[in-house]
PDB file of N, CA, C and O in Angstrom, chain B, residues numbered from 101:
ATOM      1  N   MET B 101       1.808 -21.455  -8.224  1.00  0.00           N
ATOM      2  CA  MET B 101       2.423 -22.305  -7.239  1.00  0.00           C
ATOM      3  C   MET B 101       1.557 -22.313  -5.984  1.00  0.00           C
ATOM      4  O   MET B 101       1.237 -21.260  -5.432  1.00  0.00           O
ATOM      5  N   LYS B 102       1.188 -23.490  -5.546  1.00  0.00           N
ATOM      6  CA  LYS B 102       0.394 -23.628  -4.333  1.00  0.00           C
ATOM      7  C   LYS B 102       1.325 -23.805  -3.143  1.00  0.00           C
ATOM      8  O   LYS B 102       2.477 -24.213  -3.292  1.00  0.00           O
ATOM      9  N   MET B 103       0.810 -23.492  -1.968  1.00  0.00           N
ATOM     10  CA  MET B 103       1.590 -23.683  -0.761  1.00  0.00           C
ATOM     11  C   MET B 103       0.817 -24.601   0.180  1.00  0.00           C
ATOM     12  O   MET B 103      -0.354 -24.360   0.476  1.00  0.00           O
ATOM     13  N   HIS B 104       1.478 -25.645   0.640  1.00  0.00           N
ATOM     14  CA  HIS B 104       0.883 -26.588   1.567  1.00  0.00           C
ATOM     15  C   HIS B 104       1.536 -26.413   2.930  1.00  0.00           C
ATOM     16  O   HIS B 104       2.705 -26.039   3.016  1.00  0.00           O
ATOM     17  N   THR B 105       0.794 -26.680   3.986  1.00  0.00           N
ATOM     18  CA  THR B 105       1.333 -26.611   5.334  1.00  0.00           C
ATOM     19  C   THR B 105       1.190 -27.973   5.996  1.00  0.00           C
ATOM     20  O   THR B 105       0.120 -28.582   5.985  1.00  0.00           O
ATOM     21  N   ILE B 106       2.289 -28.433   6.571  1.00  0.00           N
ATOM     22  CA  ILE B 106       2.279 -29.688   7.320  1.00  0.00           C
ATOM     23  C   ILE B 106       3.039 -29.465   8.629  1.00  0.00           C
ATOM     24  O   ILE B 106       3.810 -28.515   8.763  1.00  0.00           O
ATOM     25  N   THR B 107       2.809 -30.343   9.570  1.00  0.00           N
ATOM     26  CA  THR B 107       3.516 -30.244  10.847  1.00  0.00           C
ATOM     27  C   THR B 107       4.872 -30.942  10.732  1.00  0.00           C
ATOM     28  O   THR B 107       5.111 -31.729   9.817  1.00  0.00           O
ATOM     29  N   PHE B 108       5.733 -30.637  11.668  1.00  0.00           N
ATOM     30  CA  PHE B 108       7.035 -31.294  11.723  1.00  0.00           C
ATOM     31  C   PHE B 108       6.863 -32.809  11.819  1.00  0.00           C
ATOM     32  O   PHE B 108       7.566 -33.564  11.147  1.00  0.00           O
ATOM     33  N   ASN B 109       5.930 -33.245  12.653  1.00  0.00           N
ATOM     34  CA  ASN B 109       5.702 -34.686  12.821  1.00  0.00           C
ATOM     35  C   ASN B 109       5.255 -35.340  11.514  1.00  0.00           C
ATOM     36  O   ASN B 109       5.696 -36.445  11.198  1.00  0.00           O
ATOM     37  N   GLN B 110       4.390 -34.676  10.754  1.00  0.00           N
ATOM     38  CA  GLN B 110       3.961 -35.217   9.469  1.00  0.00           C
ATOM     39  C   GLN B 110       5.152 -35.322   8.515  1.00  0.00           C
ATOM     40  O   GLN B 110       5.305 -36.324   7.815  1.00  0.00           O
ATOM     41  N   ALA B 111       5.995 -34.287   8.489  1.00  0.00           N
ATOM     42  CA  ALA B 111       7.167 -34.302   7.612  1.00  0.00           C
ATOM     43  C   ALA B 111       8.141 -35.399   8.028  1.00  0.00           C
ATOM     44  O   ALA B 111       8.705 -36.090   7.180  1.00  0.00           O
ATOM     45  N   ALA B 112       8.338 -35.555   9.337  1.00  0.00           N
ATOM     46  CA  ALA B 112       9.283 -36.554   9.842  1.00  0.00           C
ATOM     47  C   ALA B 112       8.839 -37.971   9.525  1.00  0.00           C
ATOM     48  O   ALA B 112       9.678 -38.845   9.307  1.00  0.00           O
ATOM     49  N   GLN B 113       7.541 -38.213   9.495  1.00  0.00           N
ATOM     50  CA  GLN B 113       7.024 -39.555   9.211  1.00  0.00           C
ATOM     51  C   GLN B 113       7.326 -39.999   7.782  1.00  0.00           C
ATOM     52  O   GLN B 113       7.524 -41.188   7.533  1.00  0.00           O
ATOM     53  N   ASP B 114       7.362 -39.057   6.848  1.00  0.00           N
ATOM     54  CA  ASP B 114       7.587 -39.413   5.441  1.00  0.00           C
ATOM     55  C   ASP B 114       8.374 -38.312   4.738  1.00  0.00           C
ATOM     56  O   ASP B 114       7.908 -37.746   3.749  1.00  0.00           O
ATOM     57  N   LEU B 115       9.562 -38.009   5.247  1.00  0.00           N
ATOM     58  CA  LEU B 115      10.350 -36.918   4.668  1.00  0.00           C
ATOM     59  C   LEU B 115      10.666 -37.167   3.199  1.00  0.00           C
ATOM     60  O   LEU B 115      10.585 -36.250   2.381  1.00  0.00           O
ATOM     61  N   LYS B 116      11.022 -38.390   2.864  1.00  0.00           N
ATOM     62  CA  LYS B 116      11.328 -38.704   1.465  1.00  0.00           C
ATOM     63  C   LYS B 116      10.114 -38.441   0.572  1.00  0.00           C
ATOM     64  O   LYS B 116      10.259 -37.889  -0.518  1.00  0.00           O
ATOM     65  N   GLY B 117       8.928 -38.830   1.021  1.00  0.00           N
ATOM     66  CA  GLY B 117       7.710 -38.589   0.249  1.00  0.00           C
ATOM     67  C   GLY B 117       7.382 -37.108   0.139  1.00  0.00           C
ATOM     68  O   GLY B 117       6.937 -36.643  -0.910  1.00  0.00           O
ATOM     69  N   VAL B 118       7.599 -36.365   1.223  1.00  0.00           N
ATOM     70  CA  VAL B 118       7.362 -34.912   1.207  1.00  0.00           C
ATOM     71  C   VAL B 118       8.273 -34.258   0.185  1.00  0.00           C
ATOM     72  O   VAL B 118       7.823 -33.439  -0.617  1.00  0.00           O
ATOM     73  N   ILE B 119       9.553 -34.614   0.207  1.00  0.00           N
ATOM     74  CA  ILE B 119      10.514 -34.029  -0.731  1.00  0.00           C
ATOM     75  C   ILE B 119      10.152 -34.393  -2.170  1.00  0.00           C
ATOM     76  O   ILE B 119      10.203 -33.546  -3.061  1.00  0.00           O
ATOM     77  N   LYS B 120       9.787 -35.653  -2.392  1.00  0.00           N
ATOM     78  CA  LYS B 120       9.418 -36.090  -3.739  1.00  0.00           C
ATOM     79  C   LYS B 120       8.211 -35.313  -4.265  1.00  0.00           C
ATOM     80  O   LYS B 120       8.182 -34.919  -5.431  1.00  0.00           O
ATOM     81  N   LYS B 121       7.219 -35.094  -3.407  1.00  0.00           N
ATOM     82  CA  LYS B 121       6.027 -34.341  -3.802  1.00  0.00           C
ATOM     83  C   LYS B 121       6.376 -32.898  -4.145  1.00  0.00           C
ATOM     84  O   LYS B 121       5.861 -32.350  -5.119  1.00  0.00           O
ATOM     85  N   ILE B 122       7.249 -32.277  -3.349  1.00  0.00           N
ATOM     86  CA  ILE B 122       7.664 -30.894  -3.600  1.00  0.00           C
ATOM     87  C   ILE B 122       8.362 -30.795  -4.957  1.00  0.00           C
ATOM     88  O   ILE B 122       8.090 -29.879  -5.733  1.00  0.00           O
ATOM     89  N   ILE B 123       9.256 -31.736  -5.239  1.00  0.00           N
ATOM     90  CA  ILE B 123       9.982 -31.729  -6.512  1.00  0.00           C
ATOM     91  C   ILE B 123       9.029 -31.954  -7.685  1.00  0.00           C
ATOM     92  O   ILE B 123       9.108 -31.249  -8.691  1.00  0.00           O
ATOM     93  N   ASN B 124       8.142 -32.918  -7.564  1.00  0.00           N
ATOM     94  CA  ASN B 124       7.226 -33.246  -8.666  1.00  0.00           C
ATOM     95  C   ASN B 124       6.185 -32.167  -8.918  1.00  0.00           C
ATOM     96  O   ASN B 124       5.888 -31.843 -10.068  1.00  0.00           O
ATOM     97  N   ASP B 125       5.625 -31.605  -7.842  1.00  0.00           N
ATOM     98  CA  ASP B 125       4.536 -30.644  -7.979  1.00  0.00           C
ATOM     99  C   ASP B 125       5.006 -29.203  -8.113  1.00  0.00           C
ATOM    100  O   ASP B 125       4.226 -28.328  -8.489  1.00  0.00           O
ATOM    101  N   LYS B 126       6.293 -28.947  -7.805  1.00  0.00           N
ATOM    102  CA  LYS B 126       6.844 -27.579  -7.828  1.00  0.00           C
ATOM    103  C   LYS B 126       6.085 -26.657  -6.879  1.00  0.00           C
ATOM    104  O   LYS B 126       5.975 -25.455  -7.119  1.00  0.00           O
ATOM    105  N   ASP B 127       5.562 -27.239  -5.791  1.00  0.00           N
ATOM    106  CA  ASP B 127       4.823 -26.472  -4.795  1.00  0.00           C
ATOM    107  C   ASP B 127       5.704 -26.184  -3.589  1.00  0.00           C
ATOM    108  O   ASP B 127       6.613 -26.954  -3.277  1.00  0.00           O
ATOM    109  N   GLU B 128       5.437 -25.090  -2.923  1.00  0.00           N
ATOM    110  CA  GLU B 128       6.110 -24.774  -1.675  1.00  0.00           C
ATOM    111  C   GLU B 128       5.401 -25.516  -0.545  1.00  0.00           C
ATOM    112  O   GLU B 128       4.184 -25.699  -0.583  1.00  0.00           O
ATOM    113  N   THR B 129       6.155 -25.936   0.445  1.00  0.00           N
ATOM    114  CA  THR B 129       5.580 -26.592   1.607  1.00  0.00           C
ATOM    115  C   THR B 129       6.106 -25.922   2.858  1.00  0.00           C
ATOM    116  O   THR B 129       7.315 -25.746   3.013  1.00  0.00           O
ATOM    117  N   ILE B 130       5.210 -25.549   3.746  1.00  0.00           N
ATOM    118  CA  ILE B 130       5.578 -24.970   5.032  1.00  0.00           C
ATOM    119  C   ILE B 130       5.557 -26.093   6.057  1.00  0.00           C
ATOM    120  O   ILE B 130       4.575 -26.826   6.175  1.00  0.00           O
ATOM    121  N   ILE B 131       6.642 -26.217   6.786  1.00  0.00           N
ATOM    122  CA  ILE B 131       6.702 -27.178   7.879  1.00  0.00           C
ATOM    123  C   ILE B 131       6.682 -26.370   9.172  1.00  0.00           C
ATOM    124  O   ILE B 131       7.568 -25.555   9.431  1.00  0.00           O
ATOM    125  N   THR B 132       5.645 -26.617   9.982  1.00  0.00           N
ATOM    126  CA  THR B 132       5.478 -25.844  11.211  1.00  0.00           C
ATOM    127  C   THR B 132       5.983 -26.630  12.417  1.00  0.00           C
ATOM    128  O   THR B 132       5.859 -27.853  12.488  1.00  0.00           O
ATOM    129  N   THR B 133       6.554 -25.889  13.359  1.00  0.00           N
ATOM    130  CA  THR B 133       6.988 -26.450  14.636  1.00  0.00           C
ATOM    131  C   THR B 133       6.515 -25.498  15.731  1.00  0.00           C
ATOM    132  O   THR B 133       5.978 -24.428  15.444  1.00  0.00           O
ATOM    133  N   ASP B 134       6.714 -25.891  16.970  1.00  0.00           N
ATOM    134  CA  ASP B 134       6.368 -25.005  18.089  1.00  0.00           C
ATOM    135  C   ASP B 134       7.283 -23.777  18.123  1.00  0.00           C
ATOM    136  O   ASP B 134       6.922 -22.741  18.681  1.00  0.00           O
ATOM    137  N   ASP B 135       8.461 -23.903  17.525  1.00  0.00           N
ATOM    138  CA  ASP B 135       9.440 -22.808  17.540  1.00  0.00           C
ATOM    139  C   ASP B 135       9.339 -21.877  16.341  1.00  0.00           C
ATOM    140  O   ASP B 135       9.986 -20.829  16.324  1.00  0.00           O
ATOM    141  N   GLY B 136       8.545 -22.232  15.342  1.00  0.00           N
ATOM    142  CA  GLY B 136       8.423 -21.430  14.128  1.00  0.00           C
ATOM    143  C   GLY B 136       8.183 -22.327  12.928  1.00  0.00           C
ATOM    144  O   GLY B 136       7.837 -23.500  13.068  1.00  0.00           O
ATOM    145  N   SER B 137       8.369 -21.761  11.761  1.00  0.00           N
ATOM    146  CA  SER B 137       8.095 -22.497  10.527  1.00  0.00           C
ATOM    147  C   SER B 137       9.235 -22.287   9.532  1.00  0.00           C
ATOM    148  O   SER B 137       9.985 -21.314   9.607  1.00  0.00           O
ATOM    149  N   VAL B 138       9.338 -23.233   8.599  1.00  0.00           N
ATOM    150  CA  VAL B 138      10.276 -23.117   7.491  1.00  0.00           C
ATOM    151  C   VAL B 138       9.516 -23.406   6.203  1.00  0.00           C
ATOM    152  O   VAL B 138       8.471 -24.057   6.217  1.00  0.00           O
ATOM    153  N   VAL B 139      10.049 -22.918   5.100  1.00  0.00           N
ATOM    154  CA  VAL B 139       9.454 -23.184   3.787  1.00  0.00           C
ATOM    155  C   VAL B 139      10.446 -24.017   2.995  1.00  0.00           C
ATOM    156  O   VAL B 139      11.629 -23.682   2.917  1.00  0.00           O
ATOM    157  N   ILE B 140       9.963 -25.097   2.412  1.00  0.00           N
ATOM    158  CA  ILE B 140      10.782 -25.936   1.542  1.00  0.00           C
ATOM    159  C   ILE B 140      10.220 -25.812   0.132  1.00  0.00           C
ATOM    160  O   ILE B 140       9.011 -25.901  -0.082  1.00  0.00           O
ATOM    161  N   LEU B 141      11.130 -25.602  -0.837  1.00  0.00           N
ATOM    162  CA  LEU B 141      10.692 -25.547  -2.221  1.00  0.00           C
ATOM    163  C   LEU B 141      11.719 -26.224  -3.106  1.00  0.00           C
ATOM    164  O   LEU B 141      12.873 -26.405  -2.718  1.00  0.00           O
ATOM    165  N   ASP B 142      11.286 -26.593  -4.296  1.00  0.00           N
ATOM    166  CA  ASP B 142      12.137 -27.237  -5.275  1.00  0.00           C
ATOM    167  C   ASP B 142      13.311 -26.320  -5.620  1.00  0.00           C
ATOM    168  O   ASP B 142      13.148 -25.104  -5.722  1.00  0.00           O
ATOM    169  N   GLU B 143      14.490 -26.911  -5.796  1.00  0.00           N
ATOM    170  CA  GLU B 143      15.698 -26.130  -6.075  1.00  0.00           C
ATOM    171  C   GLU B 143      15.556 -25.273  -7.327  1.00  0.00           C
ATOM    172  O   GLU B 143      15.993 -24.122  -7.335  1.00  0.00           O
ATOM    173  N   SER B 144      14.956 -25.810  -8.380  1.00  0.00           N
ATOM    174  CA  SER B 144      14.814 -25.024  -9.611  1.00  0.00           C
ATOM    175  C   SER B 144      13.878 -23.837  -9.397  1.00  0.00           C
ATOM    176  O   SER B 144      14.100 -22.768  -9.965  1.00  0.00           O
ATOM    177  N   GLU B 145      12.835 -24.013  -8.584  1.00  0.00           N
ATOM    178  CA  GLU B 145      11.936 -22.898  -8.276  1.00  0.00           C
ATOM    179  C   GLU B 145      12.691 -21.814  -7.493  1.00  0.00           C
ATOM    180  O   GLU B 145      12.504 -20.620  -7.728  1.00  0.00           O
ATOM    181  N   CYS B 146      13.533 -22.243  -6.575  1.00  0.00           N
ATOM    182  CA  CYS B 146      14.337 -21.299  -5.796  1.00  0.00           C
ATOM    183  C   CYS B 146      15.269 -20.514  -6.720  1.00  0.00           C
ATOM    184  O   CYS B 146      15.402 -19.299  -6.581  1.00  0.00           O
ATOM    185  N   SER B 147      15.904 -21.198  -7.650  1.00  0.00           N
ATOM    186  CA  SER B 147      16.806 -20.532  -8.598  1.00  0.00           C
ATOM    187  C   SER B 147      16.063 -19.504  -9.439  1.00  0.00           C
ATOM    188  O   SER B 147      16.593 -18.427  -9.716  1.00  0.00           O
ATOM    189  N   HIS B 148      14.828 -19.830  -9.851  1.00  0.00           N
ATOM    190  CA  HIS B 148      14.037 -18.893 -10.643  1.00  0.00           C
ATOM    191  C   HIS B 148      13.672 -17.647  -9.837  1.00  0.00           C
ATOM    192  O   HIS B 148      13.492 -16.569 -10.405  1.00  0.00           O
ATOM    193  N   MET B 149      13.565 -17.790  -8.535  1.00  0.00           N
ATOM    194  CA  MET B 149      13.189 -16.660  -7.679  1.00  0.00           C
ATOM    195  C   MET B 149      14.387 -15.772  -7.338  1.00  0.00           C
ATOM    196  O   MET B 149      14.221 -14.584  -7.064  1.00  0.00           O
ATOM    197  N   LYS B 150      15.573 -16.337  -7.353  1.00  0.00           N
ATOM    198  CA  LYS B 150      16.758 -15.588  -6.929  1.00  0.00           C
ATOM    199  C   LYS B 150      17.086 -14.404  -7.845  1.00  0.00           C
ATOM    200  O   LYS B 150      17.402 -13.318  -7.360  1.00  0.00           O
ATOM    201  N   GLU B 151      17.015 -14.603  -9.147  1.00  0.00           N
ATOM    202  CA  GLU B 151      17.396 -13.528 -10.075  1.00  0.00           C
ATOM    203  C   GLU B 151      16.491 -12.308  -9.953  1.00  0.00           C
ATOM    204  O   GLU B 151      17.002 -11.193  -9.851  1.00  0.00           O
ATOM    205  N   PRO B 152      15.159 -12.470  -9.957  1.00  0.00           N
ATOM    206  CA  PRO B 152      14.325 -11.279  -9.762  1.00  0.00           C
ATOM    207  C   PRO B 152      14.587 -10.598  -8.414  1.00  0.00           C
ATOM    208  O   PRO B 152      14.565  -9.370  -8.328  1.00  0.00           O
ATOM    209  N   LEU B 153      14.829 -11.375  -7.381  1.00  0.00           N
ATOM    210  CA  LEU B 153      15.130 -10.776  -6.077  1.00  0.00           C
ATOM    211  C   LEU B 153      16.439 -10.007  -6.115  1.00  0.00           C
ATOM    212  O   LEU B 153      16.558  -8.939  -5.513  1.00  0.00           O
ATOM    213  N   ARG B 154      17.424 -10.551  -6.824  1.00  0.00           N
ATOM    214  CA  ARG B 154      18.704  -9.848  -6.962  1.00  0.00           C
ATOM    215  C   ARG B 154      18.508  -8.528  -7.707  1.00  0.00           C
ATOM    216  O   ARG B 154      19.045  -7.494  -7.311  1.00  0.00           O
ATOM    217  N   LEU B 155      17.737  -8.578  -8.785  1.00  0.00           N
ATOM    218  CA  LEU B 155      17.496  -7.357  -9.561  1.00  0.00           C
ATOM    219  C   LEU B 155      16.746  -6.314  -8.736  1.00  0.00           C
ATOM    220  O   LEU B 155      17.048  -5.123  -8.805  1.00  0.00           O
ATOM    221  N   LEU B 156      15.770  -6.769  -7.958  1.00  0.00           N
ATOM    222  CA  LEU B 156      14.996  -5.828  -7.145  1.00  0.00           C
ATOM    223  C   LEU B 156      15.827  -5.212  -6.027  1.00  0.00           C
ATOM    224  O   LEU B 156      15.525  -4.110  -5.567  1.00  0.00           O
ATOM    225  N   SER B 157      16.867  -5.910  -5.586  1.00  0.00           N
ATOM    226  CA  SER B 157      17.703  -5.364  -4.518  1.00  0.00           C
ATOM    227  C   SER B 157      18.842  -4.509  -5.062  1.00  0.00           C
ATOM    228  O   SER B 157      19.540  -3.854  -4.288  1.00  0.00           O
ATOM    229  N   ASP B 158      19.042  -4.503  -6.380  1.00  0.00           N
ATOM    230  CA  ASP B 158      20.077  -3.690  -7.023  1.00  0.00           C
ATOM    231  C   ASP B 158      19.430  -2.393  -7.496  1.00  0.00           C
ATOM    232  O   ASP B 158      18.666  -2.386  -8.461  1.00  0.00           O
ATOM    233  N   LYS B 159      19.739  -1.301  -6.810  1.00  0.00           N
ATOM    234  CA  LYS B 159      19.080  -0.015  -7.082  1.00  0.00           C
ATOM    235  C   LYS B 159      19.223   0.413  -8.543  1.00  0.00           C
ATOM    236  O   LYS B 159      18.254   0.875  -9.146  1.00  0.00           O
ATOM    237  N   ASP B 160      20.419   0.267  -9.119  1.00  0.00           N
ATOM    238  CA  ASP B 160      20.633   0.681 -10.510  1.00  0.00           C
ATOM    239  C   ASP B 160      19.840  -0.196 -11.485  1.00  0.00           C
ATOM    240  O   ASP B 160      19.235   0.307 -12.432  1.00  0.00           O
ATOM    241  N   ALA B 161      19.851  -1.512 -11.241  1.00  0.00           N
ATOM    242  CA  ALA B 161      19.115  -2.421 -12.125  1.00  0.00           C
ATOM    243  C   ALA B 161      17.616  -2.163 -12.046  1.00  0.00           C
ATOM    244  O   ALA B 161      16.924  -2.182 -13.064  1.00  0.00           O
ATOM    245  N   LEU B 162      17.115  -1.923 -10.838  1.00  0.00           N
ATOM    246  CA  LEU B 162      15.691  -1.651 -10.667  1.00  0.00           C
ATOM    247  C   LEU B 162      15.296  -0.350 -11.346  1.00  0.00           C
ATOM    248  O   LEU B 162      14.246  -0.274 -11.985  1.00  0.00           O
ATOM    249  N   THR B 163      16.127   0.666 -11.213  1.00  0.00           N
ATOM    250  CA  THR B 163      15.855   1.951 -11.869  1.00  0.00           C
ATOM    251  C   THR B 163      15.791   1.777 -13.385  1.00  0.00           C
ATOM    252  O   THR B 163      14.881   2.293 -14.034  1.00  0.00           O
ATOM    253  N   SER B 164      16.755   1.050 -13.945  1.00  0.00           N
ATOM    254  CA  SER B 164      16.764   0.805 -15.392  1.00  0.00           C
ATOM    255  C   SER B 164      15.532   0.032 -15.837  1.00  0.00           C
ATOM    256  O   SER B 164      14.934   0.342 -16.867  1.00  0.00           O
ATOM    257  N   LEU B 165      15.159  -0.968 -15.061  1.00  0.00           N
ATOM    258  CA  LEU B 165      13.980  -1.764 -15.387  1.00  0.00           C
ATOM    259  C   LEU B 165      12.717  -0.903 -15.393  1.00  0.00           C
ATOM    260  O   LEU B 165      11.912  -0.985 -16.321  1.00  0.00           O
ATOM    261  N   LEU B 166      12.548  -0.089 -14.371  1.00  0.00           N
ATOM    262  CA  LEU B 166      11.363   0.773 -14.280  1.00  0.00           C
ATOM    263  C   LEU B 166      11.342   1.812 -15.396  1.00  0.00           C
ATOM    264  O   LEU B 166      10.282   2.115 -15.945  1.00  0.00           O
ATOM    265  N   GLU B 167      12.506   2.358 -15.734  1.00  0.00           N
ATOM    266  CA  GLU B 167      12.578   3.326 -16.838  1.00  0.00           C
ATOM    267  C   GLU B 167      12.195   2.662 -18.161  1.00  0.00           C
ATOM    268  O   GLU B 167      11.481   3.256 -18.970  1.00  0.00           O
ATOM    269  N   SER B 168      12.664   1.439 -18.383  1.00  0.00           N
ATOM    270  CA  SER B 168      12.333   0.713 -19.621  1.00  0.00           C
ATOM    271  C   SER B 168      10.839   0.444 -19.718  1.00  0.00           C
ATOM    272  O   SER B 168      10.245   0.574 -20.789  1.00  0.00           O
ATOM    273  N   HIS B 169      10.234   0.066 -18.593  1.00  0.00           N
ATOM    274  CA  HIS B 169       8.782  -0.180 -18.593  1.00  0.00           C
ATOM    275  C   HIS B 169       8.014   1.111 -18.858  1.00  0.00           C
ATOM    276  O   HIS B 169       7.006   1.090 -19.565  1.00  0.00           O
ATOM    277  N   ALA B 170       8.469   2.225 -18.308  1.00  0.00           N
ATOM    278  CA  ALA B 170       7.804   3.507 -18.547  1.00  0.00           C
ATOM    279  C   ALA B 170       7.878   3.884 -20.025  1.00  0.00           C
ATOM    280  O   ALA B 170       6.907   4.385 -20.591  1.00  0.00           O
ATOM    281  N   ILE B 171       9.024   3.643 -20.641  1.00  0.00           N
ATOM    282  CA  ILE B 171       9.185   3.933 -22.070  1.00  0.00           C
ATOM    283  C   ILE B 171       8.260   3.043 -22.890  1.00  0.00           C
ATOM    284  O   ILE B 171       7.613   3.520 -23.822  1.00  0.00           O
ATOM    285  N   ARG B 172       8.188   1.764 -22.558  1.00  0.00           N
ATOM    286  CA  ARG B 172       7.300   0.838 -23.260  1.00  0.00           C
ATOM    287  C   ARG B 172       5.839   1.221 -23.080  1.00  0.00           C
ATOM    288  O   ARG B 172       5.044   1.112 -24.013  1.00  0.00           O
ATOM    289  N   ASP B 173       5.484   1.674 -21.867  1.00  0.00           N
ATOM    290  CA  ASP B 173       4.104   2.089 -21.599  1.00  0.00           C
ATOM    291  C   ASP B 173       3.698   3.278 -22.458  1.00  0.00           C
ATOM    292  O   ASP B 173       2.510   3.476 -22.716  1.00  0.00           O
ATOM    293  N   GLN B 174       4.665   4.069 -22.903  1.00  0.00           N
ATOM    294  CA  GLN B 174       4.391   5.215 -23.781  1.00  0.00           C
ATOM    295  C   GLN B 174       4.333   4.796 -25.250  1.00  0.00           C
ATOM    296  O   GLN B 174       4.177   5.637 -26.135  1.00  0.00           O
ATOM    297  N   GLY B 175       4.458   3.496 -25.502  1.00  0.00           N
ATOM    298  CA  GLY B 175       4.397   2.994 -26.869  1.00  0.00           C
ATOM    299  C   GLY B 175       5.706   3.105 -27.611  1.00  0.00           C
ATOM    300  O   GLY B 175       5.752   2.906 -28.825  1.00  0.00           O
ATOM    301  N   LYS B 176       6.781   3.424 -26.893  1.00  0.00           N
ATOM    302  CA  LYS B 176       8.096   3.555 -27.513  1.00  0.00           C
ATOM    303  C   LYS B 176       8.904   2.300 -27.229  1.00  0.00           C
ATOM    304  O   LYS B 176       8.544   1.478 -26.386  1.00  0.00           O
ATOM    305  N   ARG B 177       9.996   2.178 -27.950  1.00  0.00           N
ATOM    306  CA  ARG B 177      10.898   1.041 -27.741  1.00  0.00           C
ATOM    307  C   ARG B 177      12.128   1.527 -26.973  1.00  0.00           C
ATOM    308  O   ARG B 177      12.794   2.473 -27.394  1.00  0.00           O
ATOM    309  N   PRO B 178      12.425   0.875 -25.844  1.00  0.00           N
ATOM    310  CA  PRO B 178      13.618   1.271 -25.096  1.00  0.00           C
ATOM    311  C   PRO B 178      14.868   1.052 -25.934  1.00  0.00           C
ATOM    312  O   PRO B 178      14.932   0.113 -26.728  1.00  0.00           O
ATOM    313  N   SER B 179      15.851   1.906 -25.759  1.00  0.00           N
ATOM    314  CA  SER B 179      17.110   1.722 -26.482  1.00  0.00           C
ATOM    315  C   SER B 179      17.826   0.518 -25.891  1.00  0.00           C
ATOM    316  O   SER B 179      17.525   0.079 -24.781  1.00  0.00           O
ATOM    317  N   GLY B 180      18.780  -0.007 -26.653  1.00  0.00           N
ATOM    318  CA  GLY B 180      19.506  -1.191 -26.208  1.00  0.00           C
ATOM    319  C   GLY B 180      20.462  -0.887 -25.070  1.00  0.00           C
ATOM    320  O   GLY B 180      20.646   0.264 -24.672  1.00  0.00           O
ATOM    321  N   ILE B 181      21.052  -1.926 -24.568  1.00  0.00           N
ATOM    322  CA  ILE B 181      22.056  -1.808 -23.519  1.00  0.00           C
ATOM    323  C   ILE B 181      23.390  -1.592 -24.203  1.00  0.00           C
ATOM    324  O   ILE B 181      23.761  -2.367 -25.085  1.00  0.00           O
ATOM    325  N   ASN B 182      24.106  -0.578 -23.826  1.00  0.00           N
ATOM    326  CA  ASN B 182      25.359  -0.235 -24.468  1.00  0.00           C
ATOM    327  C   ASN B 182      26.530  -0.695 -23.613  1.00  0.00           C
ATOM    328  O   ASN B 182      26.713  -0.229 -22.489  1.00  0.00           O
ATOM    329  N   PHE B 183      27.317  -1.613 -24.155  1.00  0.00           N
ATOM    330  CA  PHE B 183      28.522  -2.097 -23.485  1.00  0.00           C
ATOM    331  C   PHE B 183      29.743  -1.521 -24.196  1.00  0.00           C
ATOM    332  O   PHE B 183      30.587  -2.277 -24.676  1.00  0.00           O
ATOM    333  N   GLY B 184      29.846  -0.225 -24.268  1.00  0.00           N
ATOM    334  CA  GLY B 184      30.979   0.398 -24.954  1.00  0.00           C
ATOM    335  C   GLY B 184      30.781   0.365 -26.460  1.00  0.00           C
ATOM    336  O   GLY B 184      30.099   1.223 -27.020  1.00  0.00           O
ATOM    337  N   CYS B 185      31.381  -0.630 -27.120  1.00  0.00           N
ATOM    338  CA  CYS B 185      31.304  -0.688 -28.575  1.00  0.00           C
ATOM    339  C   CYS B 185      30.176  -1.584 -29.076  1.00  0.00           C
ATOM    340  O   CYS B 185      29.933  -1.628 -30.282  1.00  0.00           O
ATOM    341  N   ILE B 186      29.487  -2.292 -28.201  1.00  0.00           N
ATOM    342  CA  ILE B 186      28.428  -3.214 -28.615  1.00  0.00           C
ATOM    343  C   ILE B 186      27.102  -2.752 -28.002  1.00  0.00           C
ATOM    344  O   ILE B 186      27.022  -2.504 -26.799  1.00  0.00           O
ATOM    345  N   GLU B 187      26.081  -2.639 -28.822  1.00  0.00           N
ATOM    346  CA  GLU B 187      24.759  -2.312 -28.299  1.00  0.00           C
ATOM    347  C   GLU B 187      23.850  -3.505 -28.517  1.00  0.00           C
ATOM    348  O   GLU B 187      23.688  -3.983 -29.640  1.00  0.00           O
ATOM    349  N   LEU B 188      23.257  -3.983 -27.427  1.00  0.00           N
ATOM    350  CA  LEU B 188      22.350  -5.132 -27.495  1.00  0.00           C
ATOM    351  C   LEU B 188      20.922  -4.644 -27.457  1.00  0.00           C
ATOM    352  O   LEU B 188      20.571  -3.876 -26.562  1.00  0.00           O
ATOM    353  N   PRO B 189      20.081  -5.059 -28.393  1.00  0.00           N
ATOM    354  CA  PRO B 189      18.669  -4.648 -28.364  1.00  0.00           C
ATOM    355  C   PRO B 189      17.935  -5.311 -27.199  1.00  0.00           C
ATOM    356  O   PRO B 189      18.251  -6.443 -26.832  1.00  0.00           O
ATOM    357  N   LEU B 190      16.979  -4.631 -26.629  1.00  0.00           N
ATOM    358  CA  LEU B 190      16.153  -5.177 -25.545  1.00  0.00           C
ATOM    359  C   LEU B 190      14.953  -5.880 -26.111  1.00  0.00           C
ATOM    360  O   LEU B 190      14.135  -6.408 -25.357  1.00  0.00           O
TER     361      LEU B 190
END
């Protein structure tokens, strides 16, 4: 994913075109102002980023993920996820 930077004035001149380009190209665009900047990205790209961020902010999920990777790095297969009576393979 590439990131483009444009000024507020450039975005204001052709906001519809800027949005269309972001959606079509799946690129992030930074819009800068004198007060700061914002990042605009395609909604589907944002959705794809949310789940990994949620997992990384969940201490238990992150611990499980890191443990599974360590087991895989040793050439072993991590055990499945156990939901009481059902075990799902990873």
